mmCIF file of the N, C-alpha and C atoms, coordinates in Angstrom:
data_MODEL
# 
_entry.id   MODEL 
# 
loop_
_atom_site.group_PDB 
_atom_site.id 
_atom_site.type_symbol 
_atom_site.label_atom_id 
_atom_site.label_alt_id 
_atom_site.label_comp_id 
_atom_site.label_asym_id 
_atom_site.label_entity_id 
_atom_site.label_seq_id 
_atom_site.pdbx_PDB_ins_code 
_atom_site.Cartn_x 
_atom_site.Cartn_y 
_atom_site.Cartn_z 
_atom_site.occupancy 
_atom_site.B_iso_or_equiv 
_atom_site.pdbx_formal_charge 
_atom_site.auth_seq_id 
_atom_site.auth_comp_id 
_atom_site.auth_asym_id 
_atom_site.auth_atom_id 
_atom_site.pdbx_PDB_model_num 
ATOM 1   N N  . UNK A 1 1  ? -84.095 226.576 -130.425 1.00 0.00 ? 1  UNK A N  1 
ATOM 2   C CA . UNK A 1 1  ? -82.972 226.135 -129.744 1.00 0.00 ? 1  UNK A CA 1 
ATOM 3   C C  . UNK A 1 1  ? -81.704 226.458 -130.506 1.00 0.00 ? 1  UNK A C  1 
ATOM 4   N N  . UNK A 1 2  ? -80.695 226.866 -129.748 1.00 0.00 ? 2  UNK A N  1 
ATOM 5   C CA . UNK A 1 2  ? -79.625 227.630 -130.176 1.00 0.00 ? 2  UNK A CA 1 
ATOM 6   C C  . UNK A 1 2  ? -78.470 226.579 -130.268 1.00 0.00 ? 2  UNK A C  1 
ATOM 7   N N  . UNK A 1 3  ? -77.966 225.866 -131.297 1.00 0.00 ? 3  UNK A N  1 
ATOM 8   C CA . UNK A 1 3  ? -77.059 224.957 -131.469 1.00 0.00 ? 3  UNK A CA 1 
ATOM 9   C C  . UNK A 1 3  ? -75.724 225.329 -131.179 1.00 0.00 ? 3  UNK A C  1 
ATOM 10  N N  . UNK A 1 4  ? -75.460 226.515 -130.829 1.00 0.00 ? 4  UNK A N  1 
ATOM 11  C CA . UNK A 1 4  ? -73.850 227.304 -130.566 1.00 0.00 ? 4  UNK A CA 1 
ATOM 12  C C  . UNK A 1 4  ? -73.471 226.691 -129.133 1.00 0.00 ? 4  UNK A C  1 
ATOM 13  N N  . UNK A 1 5  ? -74.753 226.471 -128.197 1.00 0.00 ? 5  UNK A N  1 
ATOM 14  C CA . UNK A 1 5  ? -74.339 226.397 -127.071 1.00 0.00 ? 5  UNK A CA 1 
ATOM 15  C C  . UNK A 1 5  ? -74.286 224.919 -126.388 1.00 0.00 ? 5  UNK A C  1 
ATOM 16  N N  . UNK A 1 6  ? -74.297 224.003 -127.474 1.00 0.00 ? 6  UNK A N  1 
ATOM 17  C CA . UNK A 1 6  ? -74.283 222.157 -127.011 1.00 0.00 ? 6  UNK A CA 1 
ATOM 18  C C  . UNK A 1 6  ? -72.969 222.142 -126.650 1.00 0.00 ? 6  UNK A C  1 
ATOM 19  N N  . UNK A 1 7  ? -72.941 221.517 -125.594 1.00 0.00 ? 7  UNK A N  1 
ATOM 20  C CA . UNK A 1 7  ? -71.396 221.003 -125.081 1.00 0.00 ? 7  UNK A CA 1 
ATOM 21  C C  . UNK A 1 7  ? -71.416 219.614 -125.571 1.00 0.00 ? 7  UNK A C  1 
ATOM 22  N N  . UNK A 1 8  ? -70.226 219.349 -126.311 1.00 0.00 ? 8  UNK A N  1 
ATOM 23  C CA . UNK A 1 8  ? -69.800 217.844 -126.587 1.00 0.00 ? 8  UNK A CA 1 
ATOM 24  C C  . UNK A 1 8  ? -69.881 217.124 -125.585 1.00 0.00 ? 8  UNK A C  1 
ATOM 25  N N  . UNK A 1 9  ? -70.374 215.745 -125.685 1.00 0.00 ? 9  UNK A N  1 
ATOM 26  C CA . UNK A 1 9  ? -70.009 214.659 -124.489 1.00 0.00 ? 9  UNK A CA 1 
ATOM 27  C C  . UNK A 1 9  ? -68.907 213.898 -125.187 1.00 0.00 ? 9  UNK A C  1 
ATOM 28  N N  . UNK A 1 10 ? -67.985 213.838 -124.180 1.00 0.00 ? 10 UNK A N  1 
ATOM 29  C CA . UNK A 1 10 ? -66.956 212.770 -124.563 1.00 0.00 ? 10 UNK A CA 1 
ATOM 30  C C  . UNK A 1 10 ? -66.707 211.604 -123.989 1.00 0.00 ? 10 UNK A C  1 
ATOM 31  N N  . UNK A 1 11 ? -66.900 210.356 -124.397 1.00 0.00 ? 11 UNK A N  1 
ATOM 32  C CA . UNK A 1 11 ? -66.955 209.069 -123.532 1.00 0.00 ? 11 UNK A CA 1 
ATOM 33  C C  . UNK A 1 11 ? -65.482 208.672 -123.338 1.00 0.00 ? 11 UNK A C  1 
ATOM 34  N N  . UNK A 1 12 ? -65.229 208.606 -121.991 1.00 0.00 ? 12 UNK A N  1 
ATOM 35  C CA . UNK A 1 12 ? -63.956 208.091 -121.727 1.00 0.00 ? 12 UNK A CA 1 
ATOM 36  C C  . UNK A 1 12 ? -64.325 206.465 -120.985 1.00 0.00 ? 12 UNK A C  1 
ATOM 37  N N  . UNK A 1 13 ? -63.557 205.733 -121.492 1.00 0.00 ? 13 UNK A N  1 
ATOM 38  C CA . UNK A 1 13 ? -63.790 204.314 -121.005 1.00 0.00 ? 13 UNK A CA 1 
ATOM 39  C C  . UNK A 1 13 ? -63.148 204.258 -119.707 1.00 0.00 ? 13 UNK A C  1 
ATOM 40  N N  . UNK A 1 14 ? -63.927 203.918 -118.704 1.00 0.00 ? 14 UNK A N  1 
ATOM 41  C CA . UNK A 1 14 ? -63.375 203.660 -117.405 1.00 0.00 ? 14 UNK A CA 1 
ATOM 42  C C  . UNK A 1 14 ? -64.085 202.462 -116.560 1.00 0.00 ? 14 UNK A C  1 
ATOM 43  N N  . UNK A 1 15 ? -63.511 202.246 -115.454 1.00 0.00 ? 15 UNK A N  1 
ATOM 44  C CA . UNK A 1 15 ? -63.917 201.011 -114.598 1.00 0.00 ? 15 UNK A CA 1 
ATOM 45  C C  . UNK A 1 15 ? -63.780 201.658 -113.001 1.00 0.00 ? 15 UNK A C  1 
ATOM 46  N N  . UNK A 1 16 ? -64.777 200.926 -112.439 1.00 0.00 ? 16 UNK A N  1 
ATOM 47  C CA . UNK A 1 16 ? -64.745 201.324 -111.098 1.00 0.00 ? 16 UNK A CA 1 
ATOM 48  C C  . UNK A 1 16 ? -63.478 200.830 -110.523 1.00 0.00 ? 16 UNK A C  1 
ATOM 49  N N  . UNK A 1 17 ? -63.268 201.473 -109.358 1.00 0.00 ? 17 UNK A N  1 
ATOM 50  C CA . UNK A 1 17 ? -61.905 200.847 -108.744 1.00 0.00 ? 17 UNK A CA 1 
ATOM 51  C C  . UNK A 1 17 ? -62.028 199.304 -108.260 1.00 0.00 ? 17 UNK A C  1 
ATOM 52  N N  . UNK A 1 18 ? -63.290 198.970 -107.814 1.00 0.00 ? 18 UNK A N  1 
ATOM 53  C CA . UNK A 1 18 ? -63.482 197.601 -107.594 1.00 0.00 ? 18 UNK A CA 1 
ATOM 54  C C  . UNK A 1 18 ? -63.434 196.691 -108.796 1.00 0.00 ? 18 UNK A C  1 
ATOM 55  N N  . UNK A 1 19 ? -64.133 197.039 -109.842 1.00 0.00 ? 19 UNK A N  1 
ATOM 56  C CA . UNK A 1 19 ? -64.076 196.433 -111.009 1.00 0.00 ? 19 UNK A CA 1 
ATOM 57  C C  . UNK A 1 19 ? -62.662 196.103 -111.855 1.00 0.00 ? 19 UNK A C  1 
ATOM 58  N N  . UNK A 1 20 ? -61.933 197.343 -111.570 1.00 0.00 ? 20 UNK A N  1 
ATOM 59  C CA . UNK A 1 20 ? -60.458 197.218 -112.013 1.00 0.00 ? 20 UNK A CA 1 
ATOM 60  C C  . UNK A 1 20 ? -59.443 196.419 -111.375 1.00 0.00 ? 20 UNK A C  1 
ATOM 61  N N  . UNK A 1 21 ? -59.703 196.401 -110.055 1.00 0.00 ? 21 UNK A N  1 
ATOM 62  C CA . UNK A 1 21 ? -59.034 195.549 -109.106 1.00 0.00 ? 21 UNK A CA 1 
ATOM 63  C C  . UNK A 1 21 ? -59.152 194.070 -109.193 1.00 0.00 ? 21 UNK A C  1 
ATOM 64  N N  . UNK A 1 22 ? -60.757 193.837 -109.458 1.00 0.00 ? 22 UNK A N  1 
ATOM 65  C CA . UNK A 1 22 ? -61.049 192.359 -109.568 1.00 0.00 ? 22 UNK A CA 1 
ATOM 66  C C  . UNK A 1 22 ? -60.440 191.779 -111.138 1.00 0.00 ? 22 UNK A C  1 
ATOM 67  N N  . UNK A 1 23 ? -60.517 192.685 -112.066 1.00 0.00 ? 23 UNK A N  1 
ATOM 68  C CA . UNK A 1 23 ? -60.054 192.351 -113.468 1.00 0.00 ? 23 UNK A CA 1 
ATOM 69  C C  . UNK A 1 23 ? -58.723 192.077 -113.401 1.00 0.00 ? 23 UNK A C  1 
ATOM 70  N N  . UNK A 1 24 ? -57.827 192.678 -112.709 1.00 0.00 ? 24 UNK A N  1 
ATOM 71  C CA . UNK A 1 24 ? -56.464 192.392 -112.767 1.00 0.00 ? 24 UNK A CA 1 
ATOM 72  C C  . UNK A 1 24 ? -56.079 191.391 -111.657 1.00 0.00 ? 24 UNK A C  1 
ATOM 73  N N  . UNK A 1 25 ? -56.817 191.163 -110.786 1.00 0.00 ? 25 UNK A N  1 
ATOM 74  C CA . UNK A 1 25 ? -56.683 189.916 -109.790 1.00 0.00 ? 25 UNK A CA 1 
ATOM 75  C C  . UNK A 1 25 ? -55.794 190.629 -108.407 1.00 0.00 ? 25 UNK A C  1 
ATOM 76  N N  . UNK A 1 26 ? -56.081 191.902 -108.339 1.00 0.00 ? 26 UNK A N  1 
ATOM 77  C CA . UNK A 1 26 ? -55.555 192.609 -106.793 1.00 0.00 ? 26 UNK A CA 1 
ATOM 78  C C  . UNK A 1 26 ? -56.648 193.200 -106.170 1.00 0.00 ? 26 UNK A C  1 
ATOM 79  N N  . UNK A 1 27 ? -56.391 193.268 -104.855 1.00 0.00 ? 27 UNK A N  1 
ATOM 80  C CA . UNK A 1 27 ? -57.521 193.851 -103.838 1.00 0.00 ? 27 UNK A CA 1 
ATOM 81  C C  . UNK A 1 27 ? -57.935 195.345 -104.368 1.00 0.00 ? 27 UNK A C  1 
ATOM 82  N N  . UNK A 1 28 ? -58.905 195.973 -103.708 1.00 0.00 ? 28 UNK A N  1 
ATOM 83  C CA . UNK A 1 28 ? -59.147 197.350 -104.018 1.00 0.00 ? 28 UNK A CA 1 
ATOM 84  C C  . UNK A 1 28 ? -58.330 198.333 -103.473 1.00 0.00 ? 28 UNK A C  1 
ATOM 85  N N  . UNK A 1 29 ? -57.676 197.929 -102.155 1.00 0.00 ? 29 UNK A N  1 
ATOM 86  C CA . UNK A 1 29 ? -56.609 198.455 -101.461 1.00 0.00 ? 29 UNK A CA 1 
ATOM 87  C C  . UNK A 1 29 ? -55.373 198.734 -102.120 1.00 0.00 ? 29 UNK A C  1 
ATOM 88  N N  . UNK A 1 30 ? -54.835 197.748 -102.774 1.00 0.00 ? 30 UNK A N  1 
ATOM 89  C CA . UNK A 1 30 ? -53.766 197.813 -103.720 1.00 0.00 ? 30 UNK A CA 1 
ATOM 90  C C  . UNK A 1 30 ? -53.998 198.754 -104.763 1.00 0.00 ? 30 UNK A C  1 
ATOM 91  N N  . UNK A 1 31 ? -55.243 198.822 -105.506 1.00 0.00 ? 31 UNK A N  1 
ATOM 92  C CA . UNK A 1 31 ? -55.562 199.702 -106.589 1.00 0.00 ? 31 UNK A CA 1 
ATOM 93  C C  . UNK A 1 31 ? -55.330 200.920 -105.904 1.00 0.00 ? 31 UNK A C  1 
ATOM 94  N N  . UNK A 1 32 ? -56.256 201.254 -104.803 1.00 0.00 ? 32 UNK A N  1 
ATOM 95  C CA . UNK A 1 32 ? -56.224 202.800 -104.072 1.00 0.00 ? 32 UNK A CA 1 
ATOM 96  C C  . UNK A 1 32 ? -54.742 203.286 -103.781 1.00 0.00 ? 32 UNK A C  1 
ATOM 97  N N  . UNK A 1 33 ? -54.063 202.200 -103.541 1.00 0.00 ? 33 UNK A N  1 
ATOM 98  C CA . UNK A 1 33 ? -52.686 202.742 -103.188 1.00 0.00 ? 33 UNK A CA 1 
ATOM 99  C C  . UNK A 1 33 ? -51.940 203.107 -104.392 1.00 0.00 ? 33 UNK A C  1 
ATOM 100 N N  . UNK A 1 34 ? -52.095 202.385 -105.192 1.00 0.00 ? 34 UNK A N  1 
ATOM 101 C CA . UNK A 1 34 ? -51.509 202.883 -106.638 1.00 0.00 ? 34 UNK A CA 1 
ATOM 102 C C  . UNK A 1 34 ? -51.765 204.151 -107.262 1.00 0.00 ? 34 UNK A C  1 
ATOM 103 N N  . UNK A 1 35 ? -53.152 204.475 -106.903 1.00 0.00 ? 35 UNK A N  1 
ATOM 104 C CA . UNK A 1 35 ? -53.907 205.662 -107.559 1.00 0.00 ? 35 UNK A CA 1 
ATOM 105 C C  . UNK A 1 35 ? -53.268 206.814 -106.732 1.00 0.00 ? 35 UNK A C  1 
ATOM 106 N N  . UNK A 1 36 ? -52.949 206.462 -105.312 1.00 0.00 ? 36 UNK A N  1 
ATOM 107 C CA . UNK A 1 36 ? -52.466 207.725 -104.441 1.00 0.00 ? 36 UNK A CA 1 
ATOM 108 C C  . UNK A 1 36 ? -51.011 208.006 -104.855 1.00 0.00 ? 36 UNK A C  1 
ATOM 109 N N  . UNK A 1 37 ? -50.216 206.994 -105.246 1.00 0.00 ? 37 UNK A N  1 
ATOM 110 C CA . UNK A 1 37 ? -48.974 207.053 -105.742 1.00 0.00 ? 37 UNK A CA 1 
ATOM 111 C C  . UNK A 1 37 ? -48.959 207.807 -107.154 1.00 0.00 ? 37 UNK A C  1 
ATOM 112 N N  . UNK A 1 38 ? -50.045 207.696 -107.931 1.00 0.00 ? 38 UNK A N  1 
ATOM 113 C CA . UNK A 1 38 ? -49.986 208.171 -109.273 1.00 0.00 ? 38 UNK A CA 1 
ATOM 114 C C  . UNK A 1 38 ? -49.611 207.285 -110.312 1.00 0.00 ? 38 UNK A C  1 
ATOM 115 N N  . UNK A 1 39 ? -49.701 206.022 -109.975 1.00 0.00 ? 39 UNK A N  1 
ATOM 116 C CA . UNK A 1 39 ? -49.264 205.169 -110.956 1.00 0.00 ? 39 UNK A CA 1 
ATOM 117 C C  . UNK A 1 39 ? -50.648 204.600 -111.961 1.00 0.00 ? 39 UNK A C  1 
ATOM 118 N N  . UNK A 1 40 ? -51.770 204.870 -111.432 1.00 0.00 ? 40 UNK A N  1 
ATOM 119 C CA . UNK A 1 40 ? -53.083 204.461 -112.037 1.00 0.00 ? 40 UNK A CA 1 
ATOM 120 C C  . UNK A 1 40 ? -53.675 205.985 -112.418 1.00 0.00 ? 40 UNK A C  1 
ATOM 121 N N  . UNK A 1 41 ? -53.912 206.123 -113.688 1.00 0.00 ? 41 UNK A N  1 
ATOM 122 C CA . UNK A 1 41 ? -54.801 207.243 -113.910 1.00 0.00 ? 41 UNK A CA 1 
ATOM 123 C C  . UNK A 1 41 ? -56.231 207.115 -113.834 1.00 0.00 ? 41 UNK A C  1 
ATOM 124 N N  . UNK A 1 42 ? -57.046 208.194 -113.215 1.00 0.00 ? 42 UNK A N  1 
ATOM 125 C CA . UNK A 1 42 ? -58.162 208.312 -112.714 1.00 0.00 ? 42 UNK A CA 1 
ATOM 126 C C  . UNK A 1 42 ? -59.008 209.487 -113.453 1.00 0.00 ? 42 UNK A C  1 
ATOM 127 N N  . UNK A 1 43 ? -60.174 209.150 -113.298 1.00 0.00 ? 43 UNK A N  1 
ATOM 128 C CA . UNK A 1 43 ? -61.208 210.682 -113.716 1.00 0.00 ? 43 UNK A CA 1 
ATOM 129 C C  . UNK A 1 43 ? -62.266 210.724 -112.692 1.00 0.00 ? 43 UNK A C  1 
ATOM 130 N N  . UNK A 1 44 ? -62.604 211.742 -112.425 1.00 0.00 ? 44 UNK A N  1 
ATOM 131 C CA . UNK A 1 44 ? -63.737 211.792 -111.380 1.00 0.00 ? 44 UNK A CA 1 
ATOM 132 C C  . UNK A 1 44 ? -65.006 212.359 -111.908 1.00 0.00 ? 44 UNK A C  1 
ATOM 133 N N  . UNK A 1 45 ? -66.106 211.719 -111.693 1.00 0.00 ? 45 UNK A N  1 
ATOM 134 C CA . UNK A 1 45 ? -67.147 211.923 -112.240 1.00 0.00 ? 45 UNK A CA 1 
ATOM 135 C C  . UNK A 1 45 ? -68.296 212.382 -111.096 1.00 0.00 ? 45 UNK A C  1 
ATOM 136 N N  . UNK A 1 46 ? -68.533 213.564 -110.704 1.00 0.00 ? 46 UNK A N  1 
ATOM 137 C CA . UNK A 1 46 ? -69.365 213.781 -109.381 1.00 0.00 ? 46 UNK A CA 1 
ATOM 138 C C  . UNK A 1 46 ? -68.566 213.558 -108.432 1.00 0.00 ? 46 UNK A C  1 
ATOM 139 N N  . UNK A 1 47 ? -68.750 212.642 -107.288 1.00 0.00 ? 47 UNK A N  1 
ATOM 140 C CA . UNK A 1 47 ? -68.259 212.055 -106.023 1.00 0.00 ? 47 UNK A CA 1 
ATOM 141 C C  . UNK A 1 47 ? -67.324 210.788 -106.534 1.00 0.00 ? 47 UNK A C  1 
ATOM 142 N N  . UNK A 1 48 ? -67.824 210.237 -107.548 1.00 0.00 ? 48 UNK A N  1 
ATOM 143 C CA . UNK A 1 48 ? -66.963 208.815 -107.701 1.00 0.00 ? 48 UNK A CA 1 
ATOM 144 C C  . UNK A 1 48 ? -65.708 208.946 -108.505 1.00 0.00 ? 48 UNK A C  1 
ATOM 145 N N  . UNK A 1 49 ? -64.668 208.188 -108.074 1.00 0.00 ? 49 UNK A N  1 
ATOM 146 C CA . UNK A 1 49 ? -63.281 208.209 -108.951 1.00 0.00 ? 49 UNK A CA 1 
ATOM 147 C C  . UNK A 1 49 ? -63.354 206.906 -109.759 1.00 0.00 ? 49 UNK A C  1 
ATOM 148 N N  . UNK A 1 50 ? -63.117 206.987 -110.896 1.00 0.00 ? 50 UNK A N  1 
ATOM 149 C CA . UNK A 1 50 ? -62.910 205.902 -111.831 1.00 0.00 ? 50 UNK A CA 1 
ATOM 150 C C  . UNK A 1 50 ? -61.711 205.653 -112.335 1.00 0.00 ? 50 UNK A C  1 
ATOM 151 N N  . UNK A 1 51 ? -61.156 204.531 -112.718 1.00 0.00 ? 51 UNK A N  1 
ATOM 152 C CA . UNK A 1 51 ? -59.920 204.163 -113.216 1.00 0.00 ? 51 UNK A CA 1 
ATOM 153 C C  . UNK A 1 51 ? -60.030 204.764 -114.721 1.00 0.00 ? 51 UNK A C  1 
ATOM 154 N N  . UNK A 1 52 ? -59.188 205.355 -115.355 1.00 0.00 ? 52 UNK A N  1 
ATOM 155 C CA . UNK A 1 52 ? -59.253 205.675 -116.812 1.00 0.00 ? 52 UNK A CA 1 
ATOM 156 C C  . UNK A 1 52 ? -58.463 204.584 -117.545 1.00 0.00 ? 52 UNK A C  1 
ATOM 157 N N  . UNK A 1 53 ? -59.587 203.766 -118.420 1.00 0.00 ? 53 UNK A N  1 
ATOM 158 C CA . UNK A 1 53 ? -58.915 202.601 -119.045 1.00 0.00 ? 53 UNK A CA 1 
ATOM 159 C C  . UNK A 1 53 ? -58.192 203.274 -120.211 1.00 0.00 ? 53 UNK A C  1 
ATOM 160 N N  . UNK A 1 54 ? -58.857 204.412 -120.804 1.00 0.00 ? 54 UNK A N  1 
ATOM 161 C CA . UNK A 1 54 ? -58.291 204.935 -122.069 1.00 0.00 ? 54 UNK A CA 1 
ATOM 162 C C  . UNK A 1 54 ? -56.985 205.423 -121.925 1.00 0.00 ? 54 UNK A C  1 
ATOM 163 N N  . UNK A 1 55 ? -56.587 206.268 -120.609 1.00 0.00 ? 55 UNK A N  1 
ATOM 164 C CA . UNK A 1 55 ? -55.178 206.789 -120.388 1.00 0.00 ? 55 UNK A CA 1 
ATOM 165 C C  . UNK A 1 55 ? -54.113 205.509 -120.237 1.00 0.00 ? 55 UNK A C  1 
ATOM 166 N N  . UNK A 1 56 ? -54.666 204.469 -119.791 1.00 0.00 ? 56 UNK A N  1 
ATOM 167 C CA . UNK A 1 56 ? -53.641 203.121 -119.422 1.00 0.00 ? 56 UNK A CA 1 
ATOM 168 C C  . UNK A 1 56 ? -53.411 202.547 -120.502 1.00 0.00 ? 56 UNK A C  1 
ATOM 169 N N  . UNK A 1 57 ? -54.562 202.354 -121.654 1.00 0.00 ? 57 UNK A N  1 
ATOM 170 C CA . UNK A 1 57 ? -54.182 201.842 -122.765 1.00 0.00 ? 57 UNK A CA 1 
ATOM 171 C C  . UNK A 1 57 ? -53.237 202.618 -123.718 1.00 0.00 ? 57 UNK A C  1 
ATOM 172 N N  . UNK A 1 58 ? -53.345 203.981 -123.796 1.00 0.00 ? 58 UNK A N  1 
ATOM 173 C CA . UNK A 1 58 ? -52.444 204.866 -124.400 1.00 0.00 ? 58 UNK A CA 1 
ATOM 174 C C  . UNK A 1 58 ? -51.018 204.817 -123.923 1.00 0.00 ? 58 UNK A C  1 
ATOM 175 N N  . UNK A 1 59 ? -51.111 204.619 -122.573 1.00 0.00 ? 59 UNK A N  1 
ATOM 176 C CA . UNK A 1 59 ? -49.474 204.560 -122.064 1.00 0.00 ? 59 UNK A CA 1 
ATOM 177 C C  . UNK A 1 59 ? -49.027 203.373 -122.482 1.00 0.00 ? 59 UNK A C  1 
ATOM 178 N N  . UNK A 1 60 ? -49.652 202.207 -122.503 1.00 0.00 ? 60 UNK A N  1 
ATOM 179 C CA . UNK A 1 60 ? -49.201 200.800 -122.852 1.00 0.00 ? 60 UNK A CA 1 
ATOM 180 C C  . UNK A 1 60 ? -48.781 200.929 -124.468 1.00 0.00 ? 60 UNK A C  1 
ATOM 181 N N  . UNK A 1 61 ? -49.512 201.679 -125.126 1.00 0.00 ? 61 UNK A N  1 
ATOM 182 C CA . UNK A 1 61 ? -49.136 201.698 -126.627 1.00 0.00 ? 61 UNK A CA 1 
ATOM 183 C C  . UNK A 1 61 ? -47.954 202.475 -126.810 1.00 0.00 ? 61 UNK A C  1 
ATOM 184 N N  . UNK A 1 62 ? -47.718 203.469 -126.086 1.00 0.00 ? 62 UNK A N  1 
ATOM 185 C CA . UNK A 1 62 ? -46.578 204.252 -126.250 1.00 0.00 ? 62 UNK A CA 1 
ATOM 186 C C  . UNK A 1 62 ? -45.265 203.795 -125.839 1.00 0.00 ? 62 UNK A C  1 
ATOM 187 N N  . UNK A 1 63 ? -45.538 202.843 -124.786 1.00 0.00 ? 63 UNK A N  1 
ATOM 188 C CA . UNK A 1 63 ? -44.464 201.884 -124.140 1.00 0.00 ? 63 UNK A CA 1 
ATOM 189 C C  . UNK A 1 63 ? -43.721 200.935 -125.238 1.00 0.00 ? 63 UNK A C  1 
ATOM 190 N N  . UNK A 1 64 ? -44.524 200.566 -125.963 1.00 0.00 ? 64 UNK A N  1 
ATOM 191 C CA . UNK A 1 64 ? -44.228 199.483 -127.013 1.00 0.00 ? 64 UNK A CA 1 
ATOM 192 C C  . UNK A 1 64 ? -43.327 199.998 -128.372 1.00 0.00 ? 64 UNK A C  1 
# 
């Protein structure tokens, strides 16, 4: 086994759009609108789009 070709796995904290919407008390449609307008950062894994919680946390920390 050649260890020079191992791709590191990076864990990015994410939530589904549905879980994120539920956790902040808004509808999935509201969150989808925010995503389309660029207000909410997302990452794509395969065909799924997930809310990027790490980017949101970083943005909040930078604003304070």
